[in-house]
Backbone as CSV, one residue per row, in Angstrom:
resi,resn,N_x,N_y,N_z,CA_x,CA_y,CA_z,C_x,C_y,C_z
1,MET,0.883,-1.082,-0.351,0.037,-0.338,-0.243,1.411,1.194,-0.215
2,GLY,0.613,2.480,-0.900,1.546,3.245,-1.017,0.634,4.541,-0.220
3,TYR,1.747,5.782,0.289,1.236,6.592,0.953,0.732,8.227,0.211
4,ASN,-0.943,8.013,0.285,-1.709,9.189,-0.113,-0.983,10.649,-0.602
5,ARG,-0.858,11.290,-1.383,-0.263,12.447,-1.700,-1.459,13.633,-0.604
6,ASN,-2.640,13.516,-0.711,-3.489,14.049,-0.489,-3.752,14.447,1.307
7,THR,-3.609,13.513,1.636,-3.513,13.242,3.192,-2.795,14.340,3.869
8,THR,-2.068,14.710,5.234,-1.806,15.507,5.677,-1.440,15.495,7.303
9,PRO,-0.188,15.351,7.555,0.150,14.469,8.658,-0.312,15.345,10.141
10,PRO,-0.884,14.595,11.159,-1.811,15.027,11.762,-1.522,16.042,12.892
11,ASN,0.284,16.578,12.839,0.762,17.471,13.783,1.239,18.169,13.473
12,GLN,0.314,18.911,12.305,1.421,20.268,11.570,0.829,21.260,11.880
13,GLY,-0.031,21.365,12.354,-0.368,22.610,13.517,0.517,22.572,14.444
14,CYS,1.063,22.132,14.837,1.367,21.851,15.974,2.533,23.345,16.323
15,GLY,3.389,23.376,15.757,4.373,23.832,15.337,3.818,25.515,15.642
16,ILE,2.842,25.762,14.523,1.765,27.422,14.740,1.778,27.526,15.771
17,PHE,0.859,26.437,16.709,0.081,26.494,17.888,1.255,26.799,18.958
18,PHE,2.569,26.199,19.051,3.553,26.270,19.249,4.305,27.788,19.640
19,LEU,4.171,28.223,18.085,4.891,29.836,17.936,3.989,31.016,19.091
20,MET,2.481,29.990,18.466,1.523,31.673,19.063,1.667,31.534,20.490
21,VAL,1.721,30.467,21.660,1.602,30.656,22.897,3.023,31.082,23.049
22,LEU,4.245,31.157,22.866,5.713,31.558,23.340,5.330,33.144,22.776
23,THR,4.565,33.548,22.104,4.532,34.978,20.894,3.344,35.368,22.305
24,THR,2.518,34.669,22.881,1.859,35.594,23.581,2.358,35.821,24.827
25,ILE,3.106,34.577,25.667,3.780,35.181,26.478,4.817,35.558,26.655
26,ILE,5.800,35.824,25.806,6.767,37.174,25.366,5.986,38.085,25.860
27,PHE,5.154,38.502,24.774,4.192,40.150,24.864,3.507,39.877,26.257
28,LEU,2.817,39.059,27.309,2.581,39.277,28.844,3.762,39.532,29.439
29,SER,5.728,38.697,29.403,6.125,39.197,30.390,7.018,40.455,30.043
30,ILE,6.543,41.462,29.207,7.533,42.652,29.004,6.668,43.662,30.117
31,PRO,5.431,43.774,29.952,4.900,44.868,30.876,5.661,44.366,32.927
32,ILE,5.659,43.229,32.416,6.218,42.578,34.257,7.718,42.581,34.384
33,VAL,8.392,42.935,33.364,10.222,43.233,33.405,10.217,44.665,33.478
34,THR,9.263,45.283,32.721,9.731,46.617,32.933,9.121,47.333,34.139
35,LEU,8.213,46.823,34.709,7.448,47.257,36.034,8.118,46.969,37.416
36,THR,9.175,45.781,37.925,10.285,45.374,38.061,11.256,45.896,38.122
37,TYR,11.727,46.005,36.632,12.832,47.083,37.267,12.840,48.651,37.217
38,LYS,11.448,48.871,36.817,11.430,50.883,37.418,11.243,50.736,39.376
39,THR,10.318,49.257,39.127,10.301,49.236,40.973,12.053,49.086,41.484
40,PHE,12.563,48.584,41.182,13.976,47.840,41.990,15.220,48.777,41.443
41,PHE,15.213,48.944,40.293,16.431,49.330,39.804,16.553,50.853,39.310
42,GLU,15.724,51.527,38.955,15.621,53.018,38.233,15.876,54.201,39.378
43,LYS,16.504,54.651,38.907,16.997,56.357,39.785,16.009,56.783,40.173
44,HIS,15.474,57.228,41.264,14.690,57.800,41.748,14.863,58.993,42.428
45,ILE,14.974,60.500,41.197,15.305,62.281,42.506,14.563,62.107,43.051
46,LEU,14.810,62.005,44.477,14.050,62.626,45.769,14.117,64.283,46.206
47,LEU,14.950,64.346,45.926,15.187,65.974,45.596,16.326,67.072,45.043
48,SER,16.427,67.883,44.052,17.718,68.856,43.726,17.457,70.072,44.652
49,SER,18.584,70.784,44.530,18.522,72.040,44.526,19.741,72.740,44.007
50,ASP,19.498,73.901,43.906,20.813,74.784,43.651,21.247,75.781,44.499
51,SER,22.491,75.671,44.150,23.073,76.955,45.261,22.266,78.521,44.724
52,PRO,22.590,79.088,45.688,21.753,80.959,45.788,22.074,80.981,44.369
53,TYR,23.116,81.421,43.551,23.769,81.658,42.363,23.621,80.618,41.594
54,ASP,22.929,79.680,41.329,22.706,79.226,40.204,24.314,78.217,40.203
55,THR,25.639,78.311,40.595,26.631,78.063,40.408,26.426,76.551,40.208
56,TYR,25.814,75.276,41.629,26.056,74.155,42.051,24.329,73.579,42.009
57,HIS,24.480,72.284,41.382,23.132,71.572,41.478,23.439,70.089,42.307
58,ILE,22.641,70.340,43.161,23.183,68.791,44.410,21.491,68.346,43.840
59,GLU,21.667,66.755,43.438,20.877,65.773,43.826,20.470,64.852,43.853
60,ILE,19.736,64.371,44.991,19.519,63.824,46.175,18.606,62.307,45.519
61,SER,19.118,61.322,45.133,18.059,60.140,44.519,18.159,59.066,45.238
62,ALA,17.302,57.980,45.263,17.836,56.477,45.641,17.096,55.775,44.057
63,ARG,17.829,54.243,44.369,17.975,53.671,43.052,16.643,52.470,43.867
64,GLY,15.617,52.517,43.225,14.676,51.488,44.075,13.870,51.363,44.869
65,LEU,13.328,50.474,45.719,12.591,50.699,47.323,13.751,50.121,47.943
66,ALA,14.799,51.441,48.568,15.869,51.383,49.233,16.500,52.044,49.870
67,ASN,17.030,51.730,51.280,17.001,53.025,52.052,18.890,53.516,51.793
68,ASP,19.283,53.490,50.682,20.258,54.207,50.180,20.037,55.152,49.079
69,ILE,20.433,56.240,49.678,20.099,57.261,48.510,21.744,57.321,48.482
70,LEU,21.659,58.350,46.812,22.939,59.148,46.308,23.010,60.444,46.314
71,ILE,23.691,61.064,47.182,23.758,62.716,46.981,24.755,62.716,46.166
72,GLU,24.654,63.399,44.808,25.860,64.295,43.893,25.586,65.371,43.155
73,GLU,26.154,65.536,43.384,26.649,67.092,43.027,27.021,66.788,41.027
74,VAL,26.301,67.837,40.427,26.264,67.549,39.231,26.964,68.037,38.111
75,THR,27.252,69.683,38.601,28.764,70.083,38.004,30.260,69.742,37.908
76,THR,30.280,68.871,39.209,31.381,68.802,39.158,31.481,66.532,39.831
77,SER,30.637,66.070,39.676,30.694,64.768,39.343,30.856,64.505,40.828
78,SER,30.637,65.018,41.401,31.132,64.327,43.167,30.002,63.845,43.287
79,GLU,30.254,62.388,44.129,28.733,61.989,44.744,29.071,60.977,45.949
80,LEU,27.943,60.819,46.783,28.386,60.039,48.097,27.076,59.136,48.062
81,SER,27.355,57.503,48.455,26.436,57.044,48.498,26.090,56.531,50.201
82,SER,25.126,56.634,50.792,24.608,56.146,52.174,23.700,55.615,52.183
83,PHE,23.362,54.637,53.741,22.724,54.289,54.065,21.974,54.764,55.158
84,ILE,20.519,54.993,55.179,19.847,55.936,55.910,19.221,54.971,56.490
85,GLU,18.614,55.033,57.688,17.275,53.835,57.973,16.627,55.002,58.640
86,THR,15.372,54.373,58.353,14.282,54.910,58.559,13.229,54.230,59.680
87,GLU,12.230,54.753,59.420,10.857,53.693,60.043,11.267,52.711,59.329
88,LEU,10.800,51.720,60.146,10.469,50.607,59.198,10.075,50.248,58.013
89,LEU,9.963,49.555,57.286,9.756,49.601,55.739,8.994,50.652,55.091
90,VAL,9.474,51.169,55.553,9.012,53.170,55.100,10.261,53.768,54.209
91,ASP,10.415,53.934,53.339,11.628,54.595,52.380,12.464,55.906,52.481
92,VAL,12.964,56.221,52.211,13.675,57.732,52.564,12.888,58.501,50.796
93,THR,12.218,59.624,51.951,11.540,60.533,50.878,11.826,61.944,50.292
94,SER,11.751,62.496,49.704,11.408,63.915,50.064,11.548,64.553,51.370
95,GLU,10.155,64.270,51.873,9.850,64.856,52.966,11.104,64.801,54.333
96,ASN,11.745,63.550,53.890,12.637,63.586,55.279,14.059,64.402,54.803
97,ILE,14.385,65.102,54.429,15.447,65.555,53.289,15.563,66.957,53.497
98,VAL,16.158,67.485,53.570,16.677,69.361,53.894,18.204,69.580,53.011
99,VAL,18.009,70.424,52.124,19.124,70.750,52.094,19.590,73.242,52.238
100,GLU,20.372,72.723,52.807,20.555,73.855,53.429,21.843,74.561,53.313
101,TRP,21.301,75.906,51.428,22.752,76.191,51.696,23.369,77.340,52.437
102,LEU,24.405,77.363,53.058,25.263,78.413,53.912,25.725,79.548,53.103
103,SER,26.368,79.290,51.554,26.794,80.171,51.079,26.923,79.444,49.273
104,ASP,26.810,80.244,48.843,27.262,79.265,47.132,27.631,78.274,47.241
105,THR,29.307,78.094,47.777,29.307,76.902,47.563,29.519,76.008,49.086
106,VAL,28.543,75.793,50.004,28.314,75.127,50.557,27.339,74.822,51.118
107,ALA,26.508,73.597,51.529,25.283,73.386,51.121,25.498,71.945,53.212
108,GLN,25.013,72.030,53.264,24.305,71.170,54.466,23.286,70.614,54.359
109,ILE,23.163,68.936,54.473,22.304,68.056,53.531,21.720,67.788,55.042
110,ILE,20.750,67.177,55.299,19.846,66.502,56.278,18.693,65.422,56.562
111,VAL,19.278,64.319,56.808,18.449,63.457,56.173,18.039,62.834,57.491
112,THR,16.098,62.972,58.038,15.817,62.864,58.866,14.814,61.208,58.775
113,GLY,16.052,60.055,59.992,15.617,58.863,60.205,14.528,58.356,61.143
114,ARG,14.599,57.049,61.640,14.186,56.366,62.765,14.357,57.516,63.563
115,ASP,13.195,57.759,64.862,12.904,58.404,65.654,13.844,59.364,66.180
116,GLU,13.560,60.635,65.106,13.744,61.859,64.215,15.368,61.948,64.908
117,ASP,16.142,60.589,64.490,17.198,60.430,64.341,17.463,60.974,63.102
118,GLN,18.966,62.254,63.632,19.038,63.233,61.855,20.841,62.356,60.881
119,ASN,20.895,62.504,59.855,22.080,62.199,59.303,22.261,63.504,58.664
120,TYR,24.142,63.815,58.878,24.257,65.062,58.259,25.044,64.733,57.383
121,PHE,24.974,65.861,56.264,25.840,65.293,55.384,26.645,67.035,54.671
122,CYS,27.680,67.063,54.133,28.530,68.604,53.682,28.526,68.201,52.196
123,PHE,28.260,69.260,51.793,28.924,69.396,49.832,29.541,70.957,50.438
124,ASN,30.604,71.530,50.292,32.066,71.935,49.968,32.139,71.920,48.342
125,ALA,32.173,72.887,47.624,32.912,72.921,46.764,33.971,73.238,46.592
126,ASN,34.601,74.235,48.072,36.641,73.822,47.653,37.167,73.311,47.801
127,ALA,36.241,72.394,48.251,37.069,70.954,48.682,38.217,70.125,47.992
128,ARG,39.442,70.013,48.655,40.332,69.744,47.636,40.097,67.937,46.932
129,LYS,39.305,67.246,48.239,39.484,65.701,47.888,37.824,65.329,47.314
130,GLU,37.293,65.476,48.930,35.973,65.148,48.909,34.984,66.114,48.904
131,LYS,34.208,66.811,47.453,33.423,67.570,48.312,32.127,67.584,48.759
132,ILE,31.658,65.859,48.612,30.688,65.652,49.627,31.173,64.560,50.514
133,LYS,30.729,65.188,51.669,31.205,63.370,52.753,29.686,64.519,53.564
134,GLU,30.310,63.025,54.652,29.140,62.936,56.132,29.547,63.917,56.914
135,GLY,29.042,64.524,58.171,29.276,65.556,58.756,29.012,65.256,59.766
136,SER,28.965,66.727,60.386,28.169,66.226,61.963,27.783,67.911,62.049
137,LYS,26.711,68.056,62.854,26.407,69.956,63.120,27.350,70.550,64.134
């Protein structure tokens, strides 16, 4: 008995169905991946401040949902990353941060944490090595 050329194999549509399912899974995973990236890895600017004569610009940001903040002076590319402890499961927000310019080249950054504990940082444009460093009041 010979092979009938008019009949098609019964599993011909399986490859097309597999590609359709694979494409659907990929399209549905794109929003989940982008949301995860934005939530945990994207840089969120909490506060930015300019010096009185607009010579220097300080940005305070956080990456994702973390208590690590990044203090960065954009003009000179100085940066300082620090761990700020806040209340349990509460992120550092812009309400917890105060930038106080003492002059055009010196700023004091105060971050309020748990139990009203305050962390002090100092930006000094005239400093030779570290323009932004942890300080005390």
